[in-house]
C-alpha positions in Angstrom: 4.9 -0.6 -25.3 8.5 -0.1 -26.7 11.3 -1.0 -24.4 14.8 0.3 -25.1 16.9 -2.3 -23.4 19.9 -1.0 -21.4 19.6 2.7 -22.3 21.0 5.1 -19.8 18.9 8.1 -18.7 22.0 10.4 -18.9 22.5 9.6 -22.6 19.2 10.2 -24.3 19.6 14.0 -24.2 22.6 13.5 -26.5 20.6 11.6 -29.1 18.5 13.6 -31.5 15.3 11.6 -31.7 15.0 11.1 -28.0 15.0 14.9 -27.6 12.4 15.3 -30.3 10.1 12.7 -28.7 9.8 14.9 -25.6 7.9 17.4 -27.6 5.1 14.8 -28.3 4.9 13.2 -24.9 4.9 13.4 -21.1 8.5 12.6 -20.2 9.5 11.1 -16.9 13.2 11.6 -16.3 13.4 9.6 -13.1 11.8 6.2 -13.5 13.4 3.9 -11.0 13.5 0.2 -11.9 13.0 -2.5 -9.4 15.9 -4.5 -10.8 18.8 -3.4 -13.1 18.4 -6.3 -15.4 15.6 -7.2 -17.8 13.9 -10.2 -16.2 13.6 -8.8 -12.7 12.6 -5.4 -14.1 9.9 -6.7 -16.5 8.3 -9.1 -14.1 8.0 -6.2 -11.7 6.6 -4.0 -14.4 4.0 -6.5 -15.6 2.9 -7.5 -12.1 3.0 -4.0 -10.6 5.0 -5.3 -7.6 8.6 -6.0 -6.5 10.2 -9.3 -7.1 10.4 -10.2 -3.4 6.6 -10.1 -3.6 6.0 -11.7 -7.0 8.7 -14.4 -6.6 11.2 -13.2 -9.2 13.9 -11.9 -6.9 17.0 -13.4 -8.6 18.4 -13.7 -12.1 17.5 -17.3 -12.4 14.1 -17.1 -10.8 11.6 -16.4 -13.6 10.3 -19.9 -12.9 9.4 -18.8 -9.4 6.9 -16.1 -10.6 3.8 -16.5 -8.5 1.5 -16.8 -11.5 -1.4 -18.2 -9.4 -1.6 -15.1 -7.2 -0.3 -12.3 -9.5 -2.5 -10.9 -12.3 -0.4 -9.4 -15.0 -0.8 -6.4 -17.3 -1.3 -8.7 -20.2 -4.0 -10.7 -18.4 -5.9 -7.5 -17.6 -5.8 -6.5 -21.2 -6.7 -9.9 -22.5 -9.7 -10.1 -20.2 -10.8 -6.7 -21.5 -10.9 -7.9 -25.1 -7.4 -7.0 -26.3 -5.4 -9.1 -28.7 -1.9 -9.4 -27.1 1.5 -10.0 -28.6 5.2 -9.6 -27.9 8.5 -10.1 -29.6 11.4 -11.1 -27.4 14.8 -12.9 -27.6 13.9 -15.7 -25.3 11.0 -17.3 -23.4 10.2 -16.0 -19.9 11.9 -12.6 -20.3 8.5 -11.4 -19.1 5.4 -13.3 -17.8 3.8 -15.3 -20.6 0.4 -15.3 -19.0 -2.2 -13.5 -21.2 -0.3 -13.4 -24.4 -2.0 -14.6 -27.6 1.3 -14.7 -29.4 4.8 -14.8 -27.9 7.3 -14.4 -30.7 11.0 -15.3 -30.3 13.9 -13.9 -32.3 17.7 -14.2 -32.4 18.7 -10.8 -31.2 22.2 -11.1 -32.6 20.9 -11.6 -36.1 17.9 -9.4 -36.3 17.1 -6.2 -38.1 14.9 -4.7 -35.5 13.4 -2.0 -37.7 12.5 -4.5 -40.4 11.2 -7.1 -38.0 9.1 -4.8 -35.8 7.7 -3.0 -38.9 6.4 -6.4 -40.1 5.0 -7.2 -36.7 3.1 -3.9 -36.7 1.9 -4.6 -40.2 0.5 -7.9 -39.2 -1.1 -6.8 -35.9 -2.5 -3.4 -36.9 -6.0 -4.7 -37.8 -6.5 -6.7 -34.6 -8.2 -3.8 -32.7 -7.9 -3.4 -29.9 -4.5 -4.8 -29.5 -1.6 -4.7 -27.0 2.0 -5.0 -28.4 5.2 -5.2 -26.4 8.4 -4.9 -28.4 12.0 -4.6 -27.3 14.9 -2.9 -29.0 18.0 -5.1 -28.3 20.6 -3.4 -30.5 22.3 -1.7 -27.6 22.3 -4.9 -25.6 23.8 -7.0 -28.3 26.6 -4.4 -28.8 27.3 -4.4 -25.1 27.5 -8.2 -25.0 29.8 -8.4 -28.0 32.1 -5.5 -27.3 32.2 -5.3 -23.5 31.0 -8.4 -21.7 32.9 -10.8 -24.1 36.0 -8.6 -24.1 36.6 -7.4 -20.6 36.4 -8.9 -17.1 34.5 -7.3 -14.1 37.8 -5.8 -12.9 39.6 -5.0 -16.2 41.7 -1.8 -15.8 41.6 -1.1 -19.5 37.9 -0.8 -19.4 37.4 1.0 -16.1 40.1 3.6 -16.7 38.5 4.8 -19.9 35.1 6.0 -19.0 35.1 9.0 -21.4 36.0 6.8 -24.3 33.5 4.1 -23.3 30.8 6.8 -23.1 31.5 8.0 -26.6 31.3 4.5 -27.9 28.1 3.9 -25.9 26.5 7.0 -27.4 26.9 5.6 -30.9 24.6 2.7 -29.8 22.1 5.2 -28.2 22.0 7.2 -31.5 21.3 3.9 -33.4 18.5 3.1 -31.0 17.1 6.6 -31.6 17.0 5.8 -35.4 15.1 2.6 -34.6 12.6 4.4 -32.4 12.1 7.1 -35.0 11.4 4.5 -37.7 8.9 2.6 -35.5 7.0 5.8 -34.5 6.8 6.8 -38.1 5.4 3.3 -39.0 2.8 3.7 -36.2 1.8 7.0 -37.8 1.8 5.5 -41.3 -0.4 2.6 -40.2 -2.8 5.2 -38.8 -2.4 4.0 -35.2 -0.7 7.0 -33.6 -3.8 9.1 -32.9 -5.8 6.4 -31.1 -3.0 4.6 -29.3 -1.4 4.8 -25.9 2.4 4.6 -26.4 4.9 3.9 -23.7 8.6 4.2 -24.5 10.8 3.2 -21.6 14.1 1.6 -20.5 14.1 -1.4 -18.3 17.5 -0.5 -16.8 20.7 1.4 -17.7 24.2 0.2 -18.4 27.7 0.7 -17.0 30.4 2.5 -19.0 33.0 1.6 -16.4 31.4 3.8 -13.7 32.2 1.5 -10.8 34.9 -1.2 -10.7 33.2 -4.6 -10.6 30.3 -3.8 -12.9 31.2 -3.8 -16.6 27.6 -3.9 -17.8 24.6 -4.0 -15.3 23.0 -6.1 -12.6 25.8 -6.0 -10.1 25.1 -2.8 -8.2 22.2 -0.4 -7.6 23.8 2.9 -8.6 21.8 5.4 -10.6 23.5 4.7 -13.9 21.6 1.4 -14.0 18.5 1.9 -11.8 17.5 5.4 -12.9 15.6 5.0 -16.2 13.1 7.1 -18.2 9.6 6.9 -19.7 7.7 8.7 -22.4 3.9 8.5 -22.5 2.1 9.5 -25.7 -1.7 9.7 -25.7 -4.4 11.8 -27.3 -5.5 14.4 -24.6 -2.3 14.1 -22.6 0.0 17.1 -22.3 2.8 17.4 -24.8 6.3 18.6 -24.0 5.8 18.0 -20.3 8.9 16.9 -18.5 8.4 15.5 -14.9 11.5 15.1 -12.7 9.6 13.5 -9.8 10.5 10.0 -8.9 8.2 7.3 -10.2 8.8 3.5 -10.4 8.6 0.7 -12.9 5.9 -0.9 -10.7 3.8 2.2 -11.4 3.3 1.4 -15.1 0.7 -1.3 -14.7 -1.6 0.8 -12.4 -1.2 3.8 -14.7 -2.4 1.7 -17.7 -5.3 0.4 -15.6 -6.4 3.9 -14.7 -6.2 5.2 -18.2 -8.4 2.3 -19.4 -10.7 2.5 -16.4 -9.9 -1.1 -15.4 -10.3 -2.2 -11.8 -7.7 -4.1 -9.8 -8.4 -7.8 -9.8 -9.7 -9.1 -6.5 -8.4 -12.5 -5.2 -4.8 -11.8 -6.2 -1.8 -10.2 -4.6 -2.3 -6.4 -4.3 -0.5 -4.2 -6.7 2.3 -2.2 -5.0 2.6 0.5 -7.6 0.5 3.6 -8.0 -0.8 5.3 -11.1 1.3 8.3 -12.3 -1.7 10.2 -13.6 -2.0 12.4 -10.4 1.6 13.5 -10.9 0.9 14.3 -14.6 -1.9 16.5 -13.6 0.1 18.4 -11.0 -0.2 16.6 -7.7 2.9 17.1 -5.6 3.6 13.5 -4.6 6.7 12.0 -3.1 7.3 8.3 -3.8 9.9 5.9 -2.5 11.6 3.4 -4.8 12.8 0.0 -3.6 15.3 -1.9 -5.8 17.2 -5.2 -5.6 19.8 -7.1 -7.4 22.2 -10.1 -7.2 24.9 -10.1 -9.8 26.0 -12.8 -12.1 29.5 -11.5 -11.5 31.2 -8.7 -9.6 32.6 -8.8 -6.1 29.6 -10.5 -4.4 27.8 -12.6 -7.1 24.4 -14.0 -6.1 22.3 -15.0 -9.1 19.9 -17.3 -7.3 18.7 -14.6 -4.8 19.1 -10.9 -4.6 21.7 -9.8 -2.0 21.9 -6.0 -2.7 19.1 -3.7 -1.8 18.4 0.0 -2.0 15.8 2.6 -1.1 15.7 5.8 -3.1 13.9 9.1 -2.7 14.1 12.1 -4.9 17.2 13.2 -2.9 18.6 10.3 -0.9 19.6 6.7 -1.4 20.7 4.0 1.0 22.3 0.8 -0.4 22.9 -2.4 1.6 24.9 -5.4 0.5 23.8 -8.4 2.6 26.9 -10.4 1.6 29.6 -7.8 2.4 27.4 -6.1 5.1 28.4 -2.8 3.5 26.1 0.2 3.8 26.1 3.3 1.6 24.3 6.6 1.8 24.2 9.2 -0.9 22.9 12.8 -1.3 21.9 12.5 -5.0 21.4 16.3 -5.4 25.0 17.0 -4.4 26.6 13.8 -5.5 24.7 12.4 -8.5 27.6 10.0 -9.4 27.5 8.5 -5.9 31.1 8.9 -5.1 30.9 10.2 -1.5 29.5 7.6 1.0 27.8 9.5 3.8 27.1 6.6 6.1 27.4 7.7 9.7 27.1 11.4 8.9 23.4 11.8 8.6 22.1 9.4 11.2 18.4 10.5 11.2 18.2 10.2 7.4 20.0 6.9 7.4 17.7 5.5 10.1 14.6 6.6 8.2 15.7 5.0 5.0 16.8 1.9 6.8 13.3 1.6 8.3 11.8 2.0 4.9 14.0 -0.8 3.6 13.0 -3.1 6.4 9.3 -2.8 5.2 10.2 -4.8 2.1 11.5 -7.9 4.0 
């Protein structure tokens, strides 16, 4: 698994290698993350369930992960005989359960191509193996040049979206070069043809889209919760793009189905569903639930999420528990979520609100 930290879904079509990768993969253009920041997103991905169910429903709550009742992706693979390893910038970015080796690096002083090439070189003979690596170059650039430079309400930043996006695209193109290099190494090490490769983003990033969010994690607009995923596997379709909504919690059950592994009894039930039926043509509508509680912004709440959303392929409702503000968007007609329709489509609003209440 290769995670491209903070990469926006509306930027990858402007970066050459991301476009080329579509030709070799099944590409999901609408992967909705549970949380628009890494820890919340990854704990949901590795457990197959939302953070209000697995315990990680706040920026500072990785310690609350219900490890005694949640069986993680890595534990499934470890139990099935896989050697498991990851390389991350800190402990507890994702659940440590089931890892044989949990490497830590300084993301601000790392050559990701060089480092991950060496990780692949070392692990390639440990078959079967599971490797999770994260590209952090875009994240470090965002921290150094946006977070450390501007405030959450800095007019200079929020009034220059076009300029910000151009600068952001430089980072996305650099991430594409990394991804190309790693895929080529996977081929060089003769791992490509017999591997299952997932390339995905954990969340997107702001380019000054909405005042109050200079980076991510504050709001639940699509520029941070709408992500993407490529799946490469022998026998899977190539060049297939799927625009149907799927969720980060669907990744775990998808891998289990590919590997013919059964869900573990005696643990909390996985909330996600495999995407294989969608790949093979099933017309299936899914609903994505997301949460966040910002470190900053207008209503910070890092200890416990206070902003919630429910998203379908067409509609999204957002509720801020602190401000009591509700928002409703028709995403087909208003993809940038500028026109709040609360009160104008009561039946749709009520239906989505009832869906949201199911996640209490």
